[in-house]
N, CA, C and O atoms as a Maestro MAE file, in Angstrom:
{
 s_m_m2io_version
 :::
 2.0.0
}

f_m_ct {
 s_m_title
 :::
 protein
 m_atom[216] {
  # First column is atom index #
  i_m_mmod_type
  r_m_x_coord
  r_m_y_coord
  r_m_z_coord
  i_m_residue_number
  s_m_chain_name
  s_m_pdb_residue_name
  s_m_pdb_atom_name
  i_m_atomic_number
  :::
  1 25 -99.174 32.851 -42.220 1 A "UNK " " N  " 7
  2 3 -100.419 32.123 -42.043 1 A "UNK " " CA " 6
  3 2 -100.198 30.663 -41.763 1 A "UNK " " C  " 6
  4 15 -100.919 30.059 -40.969 1 A "UNK " " O  " 8
  5 25 -99.201 30.088 -42.413 2 A "UNK " " N  " 7
  6 3 -98.883 28.660 -42.220 2 A "UNK " " CA " 6
  7 2 -98.483 28.407 -40.772 2 A "UNK " " C  " 6
  8 15 -98.957 27.460 -40.145 2 A "UNK " " O  " 8
  9 25 -97.594 29.275 -40.239 3 A "UNK " " N  " 7
  10 3 -97.130 29.128 -38.859 3 A "UNK " " CA " 6
  11 2 -98.330 29.262 -37.896 3 A "UNK " " C  " 6
  12 15 -98.415 28.524 -36.914 3 A "UNK " " O  " 8
  13 25 -99.237 30.183 -38.170 4 A "UNK " " N  " 7
  14 3 -100.422 30.371 -37.374 4 A "UNK " " CA " 6
  15 2 -101.297 29.121 -37.373 4 A "UNK " " C  " 6
  16 15 -101.796 28.709 -36.326 4 A "UNK " " O  " 8
  17 25 -101.476 28.538 -38.509 5 A "UNK " " N  " 7
  18 3 -102.272 27.285 -38.622 5 A "UNK " " CA " 6
  19 2 -101.645 26.175 -37.797 5 A "UNK " " C  " 6
  20 15 -102.325 25.521 -37.007 5 A "UNK " " O  " 8
  21 25 -100.304 25.955 -37.985 6 A "UNK " " N  " 7
  22 3 -99.616 24.903 -37.250 6 A "UNK " " CA " 6
  23 2 -99.667 25.104 -35.768 6 A "UNK " " C  " 6
  24 15 -99.727 24.129 -35.018 6 A "UNK " " O  " 8
  25 25 -99.645 26.349 -35.313 7 A "UNK " " N  " 7
  26 3 -99.674 26.611 -33.884 7 A "UNK " " CA " 6
  27 2 -101.016 26.367 -33.290 7 A "UNK " " C  " 6
  28 15 -101.147 26.281 -32.069 7 A "UNK " " O  " 8
  29 25 -102.033 26.251 -34.124 8 A "UNK " " N  " 7
  30 3 -103.406 26.008 -33.623 8 A "UNK " " CA " 6
  31 2 -103.715 24.505 -33.410 8 A "UNK " " C  " 6
  32 15 -104.755 24.166 -32.844 8 A "UNK " " O  " 8
  33 25 -102.853 23.646 -33.843 9 A "UNK " " N  " 7
  34 3 -103.052 22.203 -33.692 9 A "UNK " " CA " 6
  35 2 -103.120 21.835 -32.218 9 A "UNK " " C  " 6
  36 15 -102.536 22.504 -31.367 9 A "UNK " " O  " 8
  37 25 -103.833 20.774 -31.937 10 A "UNK " " N  " 7
  38 3 -103.988 20.351 -30.556 10 A "UNK " " CA " 6
  39 2 -102.591 19.850 -30.016 10 A "UNK " " C  " 6
  40 15 -101.639 19.713 -30.784 10 A "UNK " " O  " 8
  41 25 -102.508 19.591 -28.707 11 A "UNK " " N  " 7
  42 3 -101.257 19.111 -28.171 11 A "UNK " " CA " 6
  43 2 -100.710 17.848 -28.862 11 A "UNK " " C  " 6
  44 15 -99.507 17.586 -28.861 11 A "UNK " " O  " 8
  45 25 -101.620 17.093 -29.438 12 A "UNK " " N  " 7
  46 3 -101.216 15.895 -30.221 12 A "UNK " " CA " 6
  47 2 -100.916 16.163 -31.681 12 A "UNK " " C  " 6
  48 15 -100.614 15.243 -32.441 12 A "UNK " " O  " 8
  49 25 -101.000 17.458 -32.081 13 A "UNK " " N  " 7
  50 3 -100.758 17.841 -33.446 13 A "UNK " " CA " 6
  51 2 -101.935 17.621 -34.385 13 A "UNK " " C  " 6
  52 15 -101.775 17.598 -35.606 13 A "UNK " " O  " 8
  53 25 -103.136 17.457 -33.794 14 A "UNK " " N  " 7
  54 3 -104.319 17.158 -34.572 14 A "UNK " " CA " 6
  55 2 -105.050 18.433 -34.968 14 A "UNK " " C  " 6
  56 15 -105.042 19.418 -34.230 14 A "UNK " " O  " 8
  57 25 -105.688 18.407 -36.151 15 A "UNK " " N  " 7
  58 3 -106.509 19.492 -36.631 15 A "UNK " " CA " 6
  59 2 -107.900 19.016 -36.868 15 A "UNK " " C  " 6
  60 15 -108.110 17.822 -37.083 15 A "UNK " " O  " 8
  61 25 -108.867 19.902 -36.838 16 A "UNK " " N  " 7
  62 3 -110.280 19.536 -37.123 16 A "UNK " " CA " 6
  63 2 -110.628 19.993 -38.523 16 A "UNK " " C  " 6
  64 15 -109.785 20.504 -39.260 16 A "UNK " " O  " 8
  65 25 -111.923 19.793 -38.883 17 A "UNK " " N  " 7
  66 3 -112.340 20.114 -40.247 17 A "UNK " " CA " 6
  67 2 -112.253 21.614 -40.486 17 A "UNK " " C  " 6
  68 15 -111.890 22.050 -41.578 17 A "UNK " " O  " 8
  69 25 -112.591 22.419 -39.453 18 A "UNK " " N  " 7
  70 3 -112.698 23.867 -39.629 18 A "UNK " " CA " 6
  71 2 -112.155 24.516 -38.347 18 A "UNK " " C  " 6
  72 15 -112.191 23.925 -37.268 18 A "UNK " " O  " 8
  73 25 -111.648 25.760 -38.500 19 A "UNK " " N  " 7
  74 3 -111.298 26.564 -37.352 19 A "UNK " " CA " 6
  75 2 -111.997 27.900 -37.518 19 A "UNK " " C  " 6
  76 15 -111.872 28.547 -38.557 19 A "UNK " " O  " 8
  77 25 -112.717 28.306 -36.516 20 A "UNK " " N  " 7
  78 3 -113.426 29.567 -36.561 20 A "UNK " " CA " 6
  79 2 -112.343 30.695 -36.649 20 A "UNK " " C  " 6
  80 15 -111.518 30.839 -35.747 20 A "UNK " " O  " 8
  81 25 -112.370 31.482 -37.752 21 A "UNK " " N  " 7
  82 3 -111.317 32.480 -37.893 21 A "UNK " " CA " 6
  83 2 -111.300 33.597 -36.868 21 A "UNK " " C  " 6
  84 15 -110.282 34.254 -36.648 21 A "UNK " " O  " 8
  85 25 -112.449 33.794 -36.250 22 A "UNK " " N  " 7
  86 3 -112.529 34.876 -35.229 22 A "UNK " " CA " 6
  87 2 -111.998 34.426 -33.882 22 A "UNK " " C  " 6
  88 15 -111.245 35.156 -33.238 22 A "UNK " " O  " 8
  89 25 -112.387 33.210 -33.439 23 A "UNK " " N  " 7
  90 3 -112.034 32.763 -32.122 23 A "UNK " " CA " 6
  91 2 -110.926 31.730 -32.107 23 A "UNK " " C  " 6
  92 15 -110.285 31.540 -31.074 23 A "UNK " " O  " 8
  93 25 -110.678 31.047 -33.238 24 A "UNK " " N  " 7
  94 3 -109.694 29.999 -33.275 24 A "UNK " " CA " 6
  95 2 -110.191 28.704 -32.741 24 A "UNK " " C  " 6
  96 15 -109.404 27.769 -32.594 24 A "UNK " " O  " 8
  97 25 -111.496 28.589 -32.431 25 A "UNK " " N  " 7
  98 3 -112.074 27.377 -31.901 25 A "UNK " " CA " 6
  99 2 -112.218 26.334 -32.988 25 A "UNK " " C  " 6
  100 15 -112.652 26.643 -34.098 25 A "UNK " " O  " 8
  101 25 -111.855 25.093 -32.675 26 A "UNK " " N  " 7
  102 3 -112.049 23.999 -33.614 26 A "UNK " " CA " 6
  103 2 -113.521 23.713 -33.792 26 A "UNK " " C  " 6
  104 15 -114.295 23.750 -32.835 26 A "UNK " " O  " 8
  105 25 -113.912 23.422 -35.045 27 A "UNK " " N  " 7
  106 3 -115.311 23.071 -35.365 27 A "UNK " " CA " 6
  107 2 -115.287 21.870 -36.257 27 A "UNK " " C  " 6
  108 15 -114.412 21.759 -37.116 27 A "UNK " " O  " 8
  109 25 -116.229 20.954 -36.083 28 A "UNK " " N  " 7
  110 3 -116.322 19.775 -36.892 28 A "UNK " " CA " 6
  111 2 -115.541 18.633 -36.339 28 A "UNK " " C  " 6
  112 15 -115.109 18.657 -35.186 28 A "UNK " " O  " 8
  113 25 -115.353 17.609 -37.171 29 A "UNK " " N  " 7
  114 3 -114.701 16.379 -36.735 29 A "UNK " " CA " 6
  115 2 -113.196 16.563 -36.560 29 A "UNK " " C  " 6
  116 15 -112.568 17.315 -37.305 29 A "UNK " " O  " 8
  117 25 -112.644 15.906 -35.616 30 A "UNK " " N  " 7
  118 3 -111.174 15.884 -35.424 30 A "UNK " " CA " 6
  119 2 -110.756 14.455 -35.025 30 A "UNK " " C  " 6
  120 15 -111.486 13.822 -34.262 30 A "UNK " " O  " 8
  121 25 -109.694 13.953 -35.470 31 A "UNK " " N  " 7
  122 3 -108.828 14.528 -36.468 31 A "UNK " " CA " 6
  123 2 -109.414 14.369 -37.868 31 A "UNK " " C  " 6
  124 15 -110.175 13.441 -38.143 31 A "UNK " " O  " 8
  125 25 -109.042 15.289 -38.734 32 A "UNK " " N  " 7
  126 3 -109.551 15.346 -40.114 32 A "UNK " " CA " 6
  127 2 -108.371 15.115 -41.049 32 A "UNK " " C  " 6
  128 15 -107.443 15.922 -41.093 32 A "UNK " " O  " 8
  129 25 -108.405 14.065 -41.764 33 A "UNK " " N  " 7
  130 3 -107.275 13.716 -42.659 33 A "UNK " " CA " 6
  131 2 -107.052 14.794 -43.752 33 A "UNK " " C  " 6
  132 15 -105.914 15.113 -44.097 33 A "UNK " " O  " 8
  133 25 -108.129 15.326 -44.268 34 A "UNK " " N  " 7
  134 3 -107.969 16.350 -45.315 34 A "UNK " " CA " 6
  135 2 -107.250 17.578 -44.829 34 A "UNK " " C  " 6
  136 15 -106.493 18.194 -45.579 34 A "UNK " " O  " 8
  137 25 -107.474 17.947 -43.579 35 A "UNK " " N  " 7
  138 3 -106.779 19.098 -42.998 35 A "UNK " " CA " 6
  139 2 -105.273 18.777 -42.898 35 A "UNK " " C  " 6
  140 15 -104.439 19.636 -43.188 35 A "UNK " " O  " 8
  141 25 -104.939 17.587 -42.504 36 A "UNK " " N  " 7
  142 3 -103.552 17.207 -42.359 36 A "UNK " " CA " 6
  143 2 -102.827 17.138 -43.728 36 A "UNK " " C  " 6
  144 15 -101.691 17.586 -43.880 36 A "UNK " " O  " 8
  145 25 -103.532 16.562 -44.696 37 A "UNK " " N  " 7
  146 3 -102.954 16.428 -46.028 37 A "UNK " " CA " 6
  147 2 -102.684 17.825 -46.621 37 A "UNK " " C  " 6
  148 15 -101.631 18.058 -47.215 37 A "UNK " " O  " 8
  149 25 -103.653 18.755 -46.452 38 A "UNK " " N  " 7
  150 3 -103.498 20.107 -46.966 38 A "UNK " " CA " 6
  151 2 -102.354 20.831 -46.260 38 A "UNK " " C  " 6
  152 15 -101.590 21.557 -46.896 38 A "UNK " " O  " 8
  153 25 -102.236 20.636 -44.943 39 A "UNK " " N  " 7
  154 3 -101.164 21.261 -44.192 39 A "UNK " " CA " 6
  155 2 -99.791 20.769 -44.618 39 A "UNK " " C  " 6
  156 15 -98.851 21.546 -44.782 39 A "UNK " " O  " 8
  157 25 -99.701 19.450 -44.794 40 A "UNK " " N  " 7
  158 3 -98.395 18.869 -45.215 40 A "UNK " " CA " 6
  159 2 -98.032 19.329 -46.597 40 A "UNK " " C  " 6
  160 15 -96.889 19.711 -46.848 40 A "UNK " " O  " 8
  161 25 -99.021 19.299 -47.529 41 A "UNK " " N  " 7
  162 3 -98.734 19.708 -48.925 41 A "UNK " " CA " 6
  163 2 -98.361 21.183 -48.970 41 A "UNK " " C  " 6
  164 15 -97.473 21.566 -49.731 41 A "UNK " " O  " 8
  165 25 -99.010 22.005 -48.183 42 A "UNK " " N  " 7
  166 3 -98.670 23.437 -48.130 42 A "UNK " " CA " 6
  167 2 -97.227 23.656 -47.627 42 A "UNK " " C  " 6
  168 15 -96.474 24.474 -48.154 42 A "UNK " " O  " 8
  169 25 -96.888 22.889 -46.590 43 A "UNK " " N  " 7
  170 3 -95.513 23.033 -46.052 43 A "UNK " " CA " 6
  171 2 -94.459 22.613 -47.050 43 A "UNK " " C  " 6
  172 15 -93.408 23.248 -47.126 43 A "UNK " " O  " 8
  173 25 -94.708 21.536 -47.839 44 A "UNK " " N  " 7
  174 3 -93.815 21.131 -48.878 44 A "UNK " " CA " 6
  175 2 -93.688 22.177 -49.972 44 A "UNK " " C  " 6
  176 15 -92.586 22.469 -50.437 44 A "UNK " " O  " 8
  177 25 -94.831 22.747 -50.387 45 A "UNK " " N  " 7
  178 3 -94.806 23.764 -51.413 45 A "UNK " " CA " 6
  179 2 -94.106 25.063 -50.944 45 A "UNK " " C  " 6
  180 15 -93.380 25.705 -51.703 45 A "UNK " " O  " 8
  181 25 -94.343 25.410 -49.717 46 A "UNK " " N  " 7
  182 3 -93.664 26.604 -49.190 46 A "UNK " " CA " 6
  183 2 -92.144 26.429 -49.118 46 A "UNK " " C  " 6
  184 15 -91.391 27.363 -49.396 46 A "UNK " " O  " 8
  185 25 -91.707 25.236 -48.746 47 A "UNK " " N  " 7
  186 3 -90.265 24.975 -48.676 47 A "UNK " " CA " 6
  187 2 -89.648 24.930 -50.053 47 A "UNK " " C  " 6
  188 15 -88.520 25.381 -50.253 47 A "UNK " " O  " 8
  189 25 -90.374 24.395 -50.988 48 A "UNK " " N  " 7
  190 3 -89.878 24.365 -52.438 48 A "UNK " " CA " 6
  191 2 -89.748 25.796 -52.925 48 A "UNK " " C  " 6
  192 15 -88.732 26.136 -53.532 48 A "UNK " " O  " 8
  193 25 -90.735 26.650 -52.685 49 A "UNK " " N  " 7
  194 3 -90.643 28.010 -53.129 49 A "UNK " " CA " 6
  195 2 -89.530 28.778 -52.429 49 A "UNK " " C  " 6
  196 15 -88.858 29.604 -53.047 49 A "UNK " " O  " 8
  197 25 -89.338 28.511 -51.161 50 A "UNK " " N  " 7
  198 3 -88.241 29.170 -50.433 50 A "UNK " " CA " 6
  199 2 -86.888 28.729 -50.960 50 A "UNK " " C  " 6
  200 15 -85.972 29.545 -51.067 50 A "UNK " " O  " 8
  201 25 -86.746 27.441 -51.293 51 A "UNK " " N  " 7
  202 3 -85.483 26.951 -51.831 51 A "UNK " " CA " 6
  203 2 -85.213 27.531 -53.218 51 A "UNK " " C  " 6
  204 15 -84.072 27.841 -53.562 51 A "UNK " " O  " 8
  205 25 -86.282 27.674 -54.014 52 A "UNK " " N  " 7
  206 3 -86.074 28.215 -55.354 52 A "UNK " " CA " 6
  207 2 -85.697 29.701 -55.356 52 A "UNK " " C  " 6
  208 15 -85.050 30.199 -56.277 52 A "UNK " " O  " 8
  209 25 -86.132 30.400 -54.272 53 A "UNK " " N  " 7
  210 3 -85.845 31.829 -54.152 53 A "UNK " " CA " 6
  211 2 -84.417 32.116 -53.695 53 A "UNK " " C  " 6
  212 15 -83.964 33.259 -53.764 53 A "UNK " " O  " 8
  213 25 -83.719 31.110 -53.236 54 A "UNK " " N  " 7
  214 3 -82.369 31.316 -52.717 54 A "UNK " " CA " 6
  215 2 -81.374 31.436 -53.819 54 A "UNK " " C  " 6
  216 15 -80.184 31.613 -53.559 54 A "UNK " " O  " 8
  :::
 }
 m_bond[215] {
  # First column is bond index #
  i_m_from
  i_m_to
  i_m_order
  :::
  1 1 2 1
  2 2 3 1
  3 3 4 2
  4 3 5 1
  5 5 6 1
  6 6 7 1
  7 7 8 2
  8 7 9 1
  9 9 10 1
  10 10 11 1
  11 11 12 2
  12 11 13 1
  13 13 14 1
  14 14 15 1
  15 15 16 2
  16 15 17 1
  17 17 18 1
  18 18 19 1
  19 19 20 2
  20 19 21 1
  21 21 22 1
  22 22 23 1
  23 23 24 2
  24 23 25 1
  25 25 26 1
  26 26 27 1
  27 27 28 2
  28 27 29 1
  29 29 30 1
  30 30 31 1
  31 31 32 2
  32 31 33 1
  33 33 34 1
  34 34 35 1
  35 35 36 2
  36 35 37 1
  37 37 38 1
  38 38 39 1
  39 39 40 2
  40 39 41 1
  41 41 42 1
  42 42 43 1
  43 43 44 2
  44 43 45 1
  45 45 46 1
  46 46 47 1
  47 47 48 2
  48 47 49 1
  49 49 50 1
  50 50 51 1
  51 51 52 2
  52 51 53 1
  53 53 54 1
  54 54 55 1
  55 55 56 2
  56 55 57 1
  57 57 58 1
  58 58 59 1
  59 59 60 2
  60 59 61 1
  61 61 62 1
  62 62 63 1
  63 63 64 2
  64 63 65 1
  65 65 66 1
  66 66 67 1
  67 67 68 2
  68 67 69 1
  69 69 70 1
  70 70 71 1
  71 71 72 2
  72 71 73 1
  73 73 74 1
  74 74 75 1
  75 75 76 2
  76 75 77 1
  77 77 78 1
  78 78 79 1
  79 79 80 2
  80 79 81 1
  81 81 82 1
  82 82 83 1
  83 83 84 2
  84 83 85 1
  85 85 86 1
  86 86 87 1
  87 87 88 2
  88 87 89 1
  89 89 90 1
  90 90 91 1
  91 91 92 2
  92 91 93 1
  93 93 94 1
  94 94 95 1
  95 95 96 2
  96 95 97 1
  97 97 98 1
  98 98 99 1
  99 99 100 2
  100 99 101 1
  101 101 102 1
  102 102 103 1
  103 103 104 2
  104 103 105 1
  105 105 106 1
  106 106 107 1
  107 107 108 2
  108 107 109 1
  109 109 110 1
  110 110 111 1
  111 111 112 2
  112 111 113 1
  113 113 114 1
  114 114 115 1
  115 115 116 2
  116 115 117 1
  117 117 118 1
  118 118 119 1
  119 119 120 2
  120 119 121 1
  121 121 122 1
  122 122 123 1
  123 123 124 2
  124 123 125 1
  125 125 126 1
  126 126 127 1
  127 127 128 2
  128 127 129 1
  129 129 130 1
  130 130 131 1
  131 131 132 2
  132 131 133 1
  133 133 134 1
  134 134 135 1
  135 135 136 2
  136 135 137 1
  137 137 138 1
  138 138 139 1
  139 139 140 2
  140 139 141 1
  141 141 142 1
  142 142 143 1
  143 143 144 2
  144 143 145 1
  145 145 146 1
  146 146 147 1
  147 147 148 2
  148 147 149 1
  149 149 150 1
  150 150 151 1
  151 151 152 2
  152 151 153 1
  153 153 154 1
  154 154 155 1
  155 155 156 2
  156 155 157 1
  157 157 158 1
  158 158 159 1
  159 159 160 2
  160 159 161 1
  161 161 162 1
  162 162 163 1
  163 163 164 2
  164 163 165 1
  165 165 166 1
  166 166 167 1
  167 167 168 2
  168 167 169 1
  169 169 170 1
  170 170 171 1
  171 171 172 2
  172 171 173 1
  173 173 174 1
  174 174 175 1
  175 175 176 2
  176 175 177 1
  177 177 178 1
  178 178 179 1
  179 179 180 2
  180 179 181 1
  181 181 182 1
  182 182 183 1
  183 183 184 2
  184 183 185 1
  185 185 186 1
  186 186 187 1
  187 187 188 2
  188 187 189 1
  189 189 190 1
  190 190 191 1
  191 191 192 2
  192 191 193 1
  193 193 194 1
  194 194 195 1
  195 195 196 2
  196 195 197 1
  197 197 198 1
  198 198 199 1
  199 199 200 2
  200 199 201 1
  201 201 202 1
  202 202 203 1
  203 203 204 2
  204 203 205 1
  205 205 206 1
  206 206 207 1
  207 207 208 2
  208 207 209 1
  209 209 210 1
  210 210 211 1
  211 211 212 2
  212 211 213 1
  213 213 214 1
  214 214 215 1
  215 215 216 2
  :::
 }
}
């Protein structure tokens, strides 16, 4: 799911407030800082979990 989210970013790497789950169309304001903060925090947590599992 994380890779899918990251692949939906615009060519500049920007995300909007919401992504329609059916069509993948961006909805709301862009760029949205909260989307970026959540994406970065999720990436850090996923990497920590992967490292701990090794």
